[in-house]
DSSP file (Angstrom, degrees, kcal/mol; ACC not computed):
  #  RESIDUE AA STRUCTURE BP1 BP2  ACC     N-H-->O    O-->H-N    N-H-->O    O-->H-N    TCO  KAPPA ALPHA  PHI   PSI    X-CA   Y-CA   Z-CA
    1    1 A M     >        0   0    0      0, 0.0     4,-1.5     0, 0.0     3,-0.4   0.000 360.0 360.0 360.0 -36.8  104.1  128.3   74.9
    2    2 A Q  H  >  +     0   0    0      1,-0.2     4,-2.2     2,-0.2     5,-0.1   0.893 360.0  58.3 -59.5 -41.6  101.4  125.4   75.1
    3    3 A S  H  > S+     0   0    0      1,-0.2     4,-2.9     2,-0.2    -1,-0.2   0.849 102.5  52.9 -52.6 -41.0  104.1  123.0   75.9
    4    4 A L  H  > S+     0   0    0     -3,-0.4     4,-2.0     2,-0.2    -1,-0.2   0.866 107.3  49.3 -64.6 -37.9  105.1  124.9   78.8
    5    5 A V  H  X S+     0   0    0     -4,-1.5     4,-1.4     2,-0.2    -2,-0.2   0.889 111.6  51.8 -65.2 -39.5  101.6  125.0   80.2
    6    6 A L  H  X S+     0   0    0     -4,-2.2     4,-1.6     2,-0.2     3,-0.4   0.932 109.4  48.9 -55.7 -50.8  101.4  121.2   79.7
    7    7 A L  H  X S+     0   0    0     -4,-2.9     4,-1.4     1,-0.3     3,-0.2   0.907 109.4  52.2 -67.7 -36.1  104.7  120.6   81.5
    8    8 A A  H  < S+     0   0    0     -4,-2.0    -1,-0.3     1,-0.2    -2,-0.2   0.794 108.7  50.8 -64.7 -29.0  103.6  122.7   84.4
    9    9 A Q  H  < S+     0   0    0     -4,-1.4    -1,-0.2    -3,-0.4    -2,-0.2   0.813 108.6  52.5 -78.9 -29.5  100.4  120.8   84.7
   10   10 A D  H  < S+     0   0    0     -4,-1.6    -2,-0.2    -3,-0.2    -1,-0.2   0.744  88.9  88.6 -74.7 -25.3  102.4  117.5   84.7
   11   11 A I  S  < S-     0   0    0     -4,-1.4     2,-0.2    -5,-0.2     5,-0.1  -0.593  81.9-130.0 -76.3 126.3  104.7  118.5   87.5
   12   12 A P    >>  -     0   0    0      0, 0.0     3,-1.5     0, 0.0     4,-0.9  -0.536  19.3-121.5 -73.7 143.2  103.1  117.5   90.8
   13   13 A W  T 34 S+     0   0    0      1,-0.3     3,-0.1     2,-0.2    -2,-0.0   0.700 111.2  65.5 -67.3 -12.1  103.2  120.5   93.2
   14   14 A V  T 34 S+     0   0    0      1,-0.2     4,-0.4     2,-0.1    -1,-0.3   0.875 104.2  48.8 -67.9 -34.6  105.2  118.5   95.8
   15   15 A M  T <> S+     0   0    0     -3,-1.5     4,-3.1     1,-0.2     5,-0.3   0.607  87.4  89.6 -76.7 -14.0  108.0  118.5   93.1
   16   16 A A  H  X S+     0   0    0     -4,-0.9     4,-2.0     1,-0.2    -1,-0.2   0.885  86.1  48.7 -55.5 -44.7  107.8  122.3   92.4
   17   17 A P  H  > S+     0   0    0      0, 0.0     4,-2.4     0, 0.0    -1,-0.2   0.896 112.9  47.7 -61.7 -40.7  110.3  123.3   95.0
   18   18 A A  H  > S+     0   0    0     -4,-0.4     4,-2.4     1,-0.2    -2,-0.2   0.888 111.4  51.8 -65.6 -39.4  112.8  120.6   93.8
   19   19 A S  H  X S+     0   0    0     -4,-3.1     4,-2.4     2,-0.2    -1,-0.2   0.855 109.6  50.1 -66.7 -31.5  112.2  121.8   90.2
   20   20 A L  H  X S+     0   0    0     -4,-2.0     4,-2.0    -5,-0.3    -2,-0.2   0.932 110.4  48.6 -67.0 -44.1  112.9  125.4   91.2
   21   21 A I  H  X S+     0   0    0     -4,-2.4     4,-2.1     2,-0.2    -2,-0.2   0.920 111.8  49.6 -62.7 -42.6  116.2  124.5   93.0
   22   22 A A  H  X S+     0   0    0     -4,-2.4     4,-2.8     1,-0.2     5,-0.2   0.949 110.9  49.2 -68.8 -43.6  117.3  122.5   90.0
   23   23 A A  H  X S+     0   0    0     -4,-2.4     4,-2.3     1,-0.2    -1,-0.2   0.845 110.7  51.9 -64.7 -27.8  116.5  125.4   87.6
   24   24 A M  H  X S+     0   0    0     -4,-2.0     4,-2.2     2,-0.2    -1,-0.2   0.915 109.0  49.0 -70.1 -41.4  118.4  127.7   90.0
   25   25 A A  H  X S+     0   0    0     -4,-2.1     4,-2.4     2,-0.2    -2,-0.2   0.897 112.4  48.9 -64.7 -45.4  121.4  125.3   89.8
   26   26 A I  H  X S+     0   0    0     -4,-2.8     4,-2.7     1,-0.2    -1,-0.2   0.940 110.9  50.7 -62.1 -44.5  121.2  125.3   85.9
   27   27 A I  H  X S+     0   0    0     -4,-2.3     4,-2.0    -5,-0.2    -2,-0.2   0.907 110.9  47.0 -59.1 -42.3  121.0  129.1   85.8
   28   28 A S  H  X S+     0   0    0     -4,-2.2     4,-2.0     1,-0.2    -1,-0.2   0.901 113.4  48.7 -71.9 -34.5  124.0  129.5   88.0
   29   29 A T  H  X S+     0   0    0     -4,-2.4     4,-2.0     1,-0.2    -1,-0.2   0.847 113.0  48.9 -69.2 -31.6  125.9  126.9   85.9
   30   30 A A  H  X S+     0   0    0     -4,-2.7     4,-2.0    -5,-0.2    -2,-0.2   0.846 106.3  55.5 -77.9 -27.5  124.8  128.7   82.8
   31   31 A A  H  X S+     0   0    0     -4,-2.0     4,-1.9     2,-0.2    -2,-0.2   0.891 109.0  49.0 -65.0 -42.7  125.9  132.2   84.3
   32   32 A A  H  X S+     0   0    0     -4,-2.0     4,-0.8     1,-0.2    -2,-0.2   0.954 112.3  46.8 -66.3 -43.4  129.4  130.7   84.8
   33   33 A V  H >X S+     0   0    0     -4,-2.0     3,-1.1     1,-0.2     4,-0.6   0.883 105.3  60.5 -61.6 -34.9  129.4  129.4   81.3
   34   34 A I  H >< S+     0   0    0     -4,-2.0     3,-1.9     1,-0.3    -1,-0.2   0.944 100.4  56.6 -52.3 -52.9  128.2  132.7   79.9
   35   35 A R  H 3< S+     0   0    0     -4,-1.9    -1,-0.3     1,-0.3    -2,-0.2   0.787 111.8  42.5 -59.6 -24.2  131.3  134.4   81.4
   36   36 A L  H << S+     0   0    0     -3,-1.1    -1,-0.3    -4,-0.8    -2,-0.2   0.437 106.1  69.9-103.2   0.7  133.5  132.1   79.4
   37   37 A T  S << S-     0   0    0     -3,-1.9     2,-0.0    -4,-0.6    -3,-0.0  -0.502  81.3 -89.0-114.1-177.4  131.8  132.0   76.1
   38   38 A Q     >  -     0   0    0     -2,-0.2     4,-1.5     1,-0.0    -1,-0.2  -0.154  44.5 -93.9 -86.2 178.2  131.3  134.3   73.2
   39   39 A K  H  > S+     0   0    0      1,-0.2     4,-1.7     2,-0.2     5,-0.1   0.806 119.6  54.8 -71.5 -28.0  128.5  136.7   72.5
   40   40 A A  H  > S+     0   0    0      1,-0.2     4,-1.4     2,-0.2    -1,-0.2   0.896 108.5  49.6 -69.2 -39.8  126.3  134.4   70.5
   41   41 A S  H  > S+     0   0    0      2,-0.2     4,-2.8     1,-0.2     5,-0.2   0.834 107.0  57.5 -67.2 -34.4  126.3  131.8   73.3
   42   42 A K  H  X S+     0   0    0     -4,-1.5     4,-2.3     1,-0.2    -1,-0.2   0.936 105.6  47.9 -64.4 -40.8  125.3  134.5   75.7
   43   43 A V  H  X S+     0   0    0     -4,-1.7     4,-1.7     2,-0.2    -1,-0.2   0.857 112.5  49.2 -67.1 -30.9  122.3  135.4   73.9
   44   44 A M  H  X S+     0   0    0     -4,-1.4     4,-2.2     2,-0.2    -2,-0.2   0.964 112.7  47.7 -69.8 -53.1  121.2  131.7   73.6
   45   45 A M  H  X S+     0   0    0     -4,-2.8     4,-1.9     1,-0.2    -2,-0.2   0.831 109.4  53.6 -55.7 -38.0  121.8  131.2   77.4
   46   46 A L  H  X S+     0   0    0     -4,-2.3     4,-2.3    -5,-0.2    -1,-0.2   0.888 107.3  51.4 -65.0 -42.4  119.9  134.3   78.2
   47   47 A G  H  X S+     0   0    0     -4,-1.7     4,-2.5     1,-0.2    -2,-0.2   0.902 106.9  53.0 -57.8 -42.5  116.9  133.0   76.2
   48   48 A V  H  X S+     0   0    0     -4,-2.2     4,-2.0     1,-0.2    -2,-0.2   0.892 110.8  48.2 -67.1 -34.8  117.1  129.7   78.1
   49   49 A M  H  X S+     0   0    0     -4,-1.9     4,-2.7     2,-0.2    -1,-0.2   0.897 109.9  51.0 -62.8 -40.8  116.9  131.8   81.4
   50   50 A I  H  X S+     0   0    0     -4,-2.3     4,-2.6     1,-0.2    -2,-0.2   0.922 109.2  51.9 -63.7 -43.4  114.0  133.8   80.2
   51   51 A A  H  X S+     0   0    0     -4,-2.5     4,-2.0     2,-0.2    -1,-0.2   0.899 110.5  47.2 -65.7 -40.3  112.2  130.6   79.2
   52   52 A L  H  X S+     0   0    0     -4,-2.0     4,-2.6     2,-0.2    -1,-0.2   0.938 111.0  53.3 -63.5 -44.1  112.7  129.1   82.7
   53   53 A T  H  X S+     0   0    0     -4,-2.7     4,-2.2     1,-0.2    -2,-0.2   0.930 110.3  45.9 -55.9 -45.3  111.5  132.3   84.2
   54   54 A V  H  X S+     0   0    0     -4,-2.6     4,-2.2     2,-0.2    -1,-0.2   0.820 109.3  55.8 -69.3 -30.7  108.4  132.3   82.2
   55   55 A G  H  X S+     0   0    0     -4,-2.0     4,-1.6     2,-0.2    -1,-0.2   0.895 109.0  47.5 -57.1 -46.3  107.8  128.6   83.1
   56   56 A V  H  X S+     0   0    0     -4,-2.6     4,-1.7     2,-0.2    -2,-0.2   0.900 110.7  49.9 -64.0 -42.7  107.9  129.4   86.7
   57   57 A M  H  X S+     0   0    0     -4,-2.2     4,-2.1     1,-0.2    -2,-0.2   0.906 111.2  50.6 -66.0 -40.0  105.5  132.4   86.3
   58   58 A L  H  X S+     0   0    0     -4,-2.2     4,-2.2     2,-0.2    -1,-0.2   0.824 105.3  57.0 -68.7 -26.3  103.0  130.1   84.3
   59   59 A M  H  X S+     0   0    0     -4,-1.6     4,-1.1     2,-0.2    -1,-0.2   0.914 109.1  45.9 -64.9 -43.5  103.2  127.5   87.1
   60   60 A Q  H  < S+     0   0    0     -4,-1.7    -2,-0.2     1,-0.2    -1,-0.2   0.873 113.8  48.2 -70.2 -35.4  102.1  130.2   89.6
   61   61 A V  H  < S+     0   0    0     -4,-2.1    -2,-0.2     1,-0.2    -1,-0.2   0.890 109.2  52.2 -69.3 -36.2   99.3  131.4   87.3
   62   62 A V  H  <        0   0    0     -4,-2.2    -1,-0.2     1,-0.3    -2,-0.2   0.782 360.0 360.0 -64.9 -27.0   98.0  127.8   86.6
   63   63 A Q     <        0   0    0     -4,-1.1    -1,-0.3    -5,-0.2    -2,-0.2   0.489 360.0 360.0 -72.9 360.0   97.9  127.3   90.4
């Protein structure tokens, strides 16, 4: 959890929209992959999406 906070502090706020767009693209790609994979991979991809969501929320809190 500390590493996410440190990462959020290292990203300049000018790059935040670009980071969010990249995260949304990754999530969209992951969603397509989830449809084609088995259940264990689905759980792993869901964990990644939750981690990205928490990262964005932490960026808003740190601000």
